[in-house]
C-alpha positions as a LaTeX table, in Angstrom:
\begin{tabular}{lrrr}
\hline
Residue & $x$ (\AA) & $y$ (\AA) & $z$ (\AA) \\
\hline
Met1 & 13.32 & 22.59 & $-18.23$ \\
Ala2 & 11.78 & 19.08 & $-18.22$ \\
Glu3 & 11.26 & 17.22 & $-14.95$ \\
His4 & 13.19 & 14.05 & $-14.25$ \\
Asp5 & 11.69 & 10.99 & $-12.50$ \\
Tyr6 & 14.39 & 10.45 & $-9.86$ \\
Arg7 & 12.51 & 7.61 & $-8.19$ \\
Ala8 & 12.37 & 5.43 & $-11.30$ \\
Phe9 & 15.72 & 6.61 & $-12.70$ \\
Pro10 & 18.06 & 7.73 & $-9.87$ \\
Glu11 & 21.09 & 7.98 & $-12.14$ \\
Leu12 & 21.51 & 10.84 & $-14.53$ \\
Thr13 & 23.49 & 10.65 & $-17.75$ \\
Asn14 & 26.37 & 13.11 & $-18.10$ \\
Lys15 & 24.14 & 15.31 & $-20.27$ \\
Gln16 & 21.36 & 15.19 & $-17.67$ \\
Ile17 & 23.82 & 16.09 & $-14.90$ \\
Gln18 & 24.62 & 19.27 & $-16.83$ \\
Glu19 & 20.89 & 19.96 & $-17.21$ \\
Phe20 & 19.46 & 18.72 & $-13.87$ \\
Gly21 & 22.46 & 17.95 & $-11.62$ \\
Ile22 & 22.05 & 20.80 & $-9.18$ \\
Glu23 & 18.41 & 19.83 & $-8.66$ \\
Ser24 & 19.08 & 16.11 & $-8.06$ \\
Pro25 & 17.69 & 15.00 & $-4.65$ \\
His26 & 20.67 & 12.68 & $-4.14$ \\
Pro27 & 24.36 & 12.67 & $-5.08$ \\
Gln28 & 25.11 & 11.53 & $-8.59$ \\
Ile29 & 27.79 & 8.87 & $-8.83$ \\
Thr30 & 30.74 & 9.93 & $-10.95$ \\
Glu31 & 33.63 & 8.31 & $-9.01$ \\
Asp32 & 34.61 & 4.84 & $-7.78$ \\
Phe33 & 32.99 & 3.80 & $-4.48$ \\
Asp34 & 32.51 & 0.97 & $-2.01$ \\
Ala35 & 29.11 & $-0.71$ & $-1.66$ \\
Thr36 & 27.35 & $-3.74$ & $-0.25$ \\
Val37 & 25.66 & $-6.06$ & $-2.74$ \\
Ile38 & 22.25 & $-6.65$ & $-1.20$ \\
Lys39 & 20.71 & $-8.58$ & $-4.10$ \\
Val40 & 21.77 & $-10.24$ & $-7.33$ \\
Thr41 & 19.00 & $-9.62$ & $-9.85$ \\
Asp42 & 20.48 & $-11.66$ & $-12.70$ \\
Gly43 & 23.89 & $-12.59$ & $-14.09$ \\
Asp44 & 24.89 & $-9.02$ & $-14.85$ \\
Thr45 & 22.77 & $-6.82$ & $-12.56$ \\
Val46 & 22.91 & $-6.29$ & $-8.79$ \\
Arg47 & 21.35 & $-3.98$ & $-6.23$ \\
Leu48 & 23.71 & $-1.94$ & $-4.07$ \\
Leu49 & 23.55 & $-0.17$ & $-0.73$ \\
Val50 & 25.94 & 2.69 & 0.07 \\
Asp51 & 26.40 & 5.05 & 3.00 \\
Phe52 & 25.86 & 8.19 & 0.91 \\
Arg53 & 22.31 & 7.34 & $-0.24$ \\
Asp54 & 19.23 & 6.40 & 1.76 \\
Phe55 & 18.00 & 3.86 & $-0.81$ \\
Asp56 & 19.40 & 0.86 & $-2.68$ \\
Phe57 & 19.86 & 1.04 & $-6.44$ \\
Pro58 & 20.74 & $-1.17$ & $-9.41$ \\
Leu59 & 24.12 & $-1.53$ & $-11.06$ \\
Arg60 & 24.66 & $-3.33$ & $-14.34$ \\
Leu61 & 28.10 & $-4.80$ & $-14.81$ \\
Leu62 & 29.97 & $-2.87$ & $-17.48$ \\
Asp63 & 31.19 & $-4.62$ & $-20.61$ \\
Ile64 & 29.55 & $-8.02$ & $-20.07$ \\
Asp65 & 26.33 & $-9.74$ & $-21.10$ \\
Ala66 & 24.93 & $-12.67$ & $-19.13$ \\
Pro67 & 22.08 & $-14.84$ & $-20.43$ \\
Glu68 & 18.58 & $-13.54$ & $-19.76$ \\
Met69 & 16.70 & $-15.34$ & $-17.00$ \\
Asn70 & 14.26 & $-16.85$ & $-19.52$ \\
Ala71 & 17.19 & $-18.13$ & $-21.62$ \\
Gly72 & 19.27 & $-20.11$ & $-19.15$ \\
Gly73 & 20.43 & $-17.24$ & $-16.96$ \\
Glu74 & 19.69 & $-19.03$ & $-13.67$ \\
Glu75 & 23.16 & $-20.60$ & $-13.58$ \\
Ser76 & 24.89 & $-17.27$ & $-14.17$ \\
Lys77 & 22.76 & $-15.60$ & $-11.50$ \\
Ala78 & 23.45 & $-18.39$ & $-8.99$ \\
Trp79 & 27.21 & $-18.11$ & $-9.56$ \\
Leu80 & 27.19 & $-14.33$ & $-9.12$ \\
Lys81 & 24.94 & $-14.58$ & $-6.05$ \\
Gly82 & 27.24 & $-17.09$ & $-4.41$ \\
Leu83 & 30.26 & $-14.93$ & $-5.14$ \\
Ile84 & 29.17 & $-11.45$ & $-4.04$ \\
Glu85 & 25.67 & $-11.22$ & $-2.55$ \\
Gly86 & 25.92 & $-9.83$ & 0.97 \\
Thr87 & 29.54 & $-8.75$ & 0.54 \\
Glu88 & 31.34 & $-5.43$ & 0.36 \\
Val89 & 32.72 & $-4.68$ & $-3.11$ \\
Arg90 & 34.52 & $-1.87$ & $-4.90$ \\
Ile91 & 32.69 & $-0.31$ & $-7.86$ \\
Leu92 & 34.79 & 1.20 & $-10.63$ \\
Ile93 & 33.03 & 3.89 & $-12.66$ \\
Asp94 & 33.92 & 4.94 & $-16.21$ \\
Lys95 & 33.14 & 8.67 & $-16.20$ \\
Asn96 & 32.30 & 8.52 & $-19.92$ \\
Asn97 & 30.04 & 5.47 & $-19.69$ \\
Arg98 & 28.13 & 5.73 & $-16.38$ \\
Val99 & 24.49 & 5.08 & $-17.21$ \\
Gly100 & 22.91 & 2.42 & $-19.42$ \\
Lys101 & 19.89 & 2.69 & $-21.67$ \\
Tyr102 & 17.50 & 1.68 & $-18.87$ \\
Gly103 & 18.83 & 4.31 & $-16.47$ \\
Arg104 & 20.93 & 1.90 & $-14.44$ \\
Leu105 & 24.37 & 2.80 & $-13.21$ \\
Leu106 & 27.12 & 0.94 & $-15.09$ \\
Gly107 & 30.35 & $-0.16$ & $-13.46$ \\
Lys108 & 32.90 & $-2.86$ & $-12.87$ \\
Ile109 & 32.65 & $-4.81$ & $-9.64$ \\
Met110 & 35.88 & $-5.68$ & $-7.86$ \\
Ser111 & 35.71 & $-8.42$ & $-5.23$ \\
Leu112 & 38.79 & $-9.60$ & $-3.35$ \\
Gly113 & 40.90 & $-7.67$ & $-5.85$ \\
Met114 & 39.42 & $-9.39$ & $-8.90$ \\
Asp115 & 37.19 & $-8.06$ & $-11.68$ \\
Val116 & 33.91 & $-9.97$ & $-11.32$ \\
Gly117 & 32.91 & $-9.37$ & $-14.96$ \\
Ser118 & 36.18 & $-10.80$ & $-16.26$ \\
Met119 & 35.74 & $-13.79$ & $-13.97$ \\
Ala120 & 32.20 & $-14.36$ & $-15.30$ \\
Met121 & 33.46 & $-14.32$ & $-18.88$ \\
Ala122 & 36.43 & $-16.60$ & $-18.14$ \\
Leu123 & 34.11 & $-19.15$ & $-16.49$ \\
Gly124 & 31.51 & $-19.00$ & $-19.29$ \\
Tyr125 & 28.76 & $-17.26$ & $-17.27$ \\
Ala126 & 28.85 & $-14.17$ & $-19.53$ \\
Val127 & 30.27 & $-12.89$ & $-22.79$ \\
Ala128 & 31.70 & $-9.54$ & $-23.78$ \\
Phe129 & 28.98 & $-6.91$ & $-24.22$ \\
Gly130 & 27.58 & $-6.97$ & $-27.75$ \\
Gln131 & 28.62 & $-10.58$ & $-28.39$ \\
Lys132 & 25.64 & $-12.33$ & $-26.80$ \\
Asp133 & 24.37 & $-13.82$ & $-30.06$ \\
Gln134 & 27.87 & $-15.07$ & $-30.87$ \\
Ser135 & 27.95 & $-17.04$ & $-27.63$ \\
Val136 & 25.35 & $-19.53$ & $-28.86$ \\
Pro137 & 27.13 & $-22.60$ & $-30.21$ \\
Pro138 & 26.33 & $-23.38$ & $-33.84$ \\
Asp139 & 23.78 & $-26.09$ & $-34.58$ \\
Leu140 & 26.14 & $-28.73$ & $-35.97$ \\
Asn141 & 23.29 & $-30.88$ & $-37.31$ \\
Lys142 & 22.01 & $-27.91$ & $-39.30$ \\
Leu143 & 25.49 & $-27.10$ & $-40.63$ \\
Leu144 & 26.06 & $-30.72$ & $-41.65$ \\
Arg145 & 22.66 & $-30.87$ & $-43.40$ \\
Met146 & 23.46 & $-27.66$ & $-45.30$ \\
Asn147 & 26.83 & $-28.99$ & $-46.44$ \\
Gln148 & 25.87 & $-32.59$ & $-47.21$ \\
Trp149 & 25.87 & $-31.91$ & $-50.94$ \\
Phe150 & 29.46 & $-30.66$ & $-51.09$ \\
\hline
\end{tabular}
């Protein structure tokens, strides 16, 4: 059985839980829970602190995509930070979609009874996951140049 780097990747996928779960040095998150947001990393990633672990860990908001920090993401990060950093939130976990490709826990963040990801999309700070490239407005000058002969 292969070893798992729990320090770098604290969350296990469902398949890994079946393979390594009993050996995990900390509880694996498979249910909704309450947490404190101790840091907003960017517009769709936060660090959480909970009473059932002795370390903080990242959570990526499920189903949304915020701009990368090097592509205008500062505004999205600032909004999210102002909304939830330092507050207690409820994390909703989808048992079938718990861990992202970089080993981060995935979940919806509920604050004051509202879905933070939905709020981010409604206010233009994020788009639905997988639609990031579609969120860039078309270059109207380019479109007009292309169609000037019609």
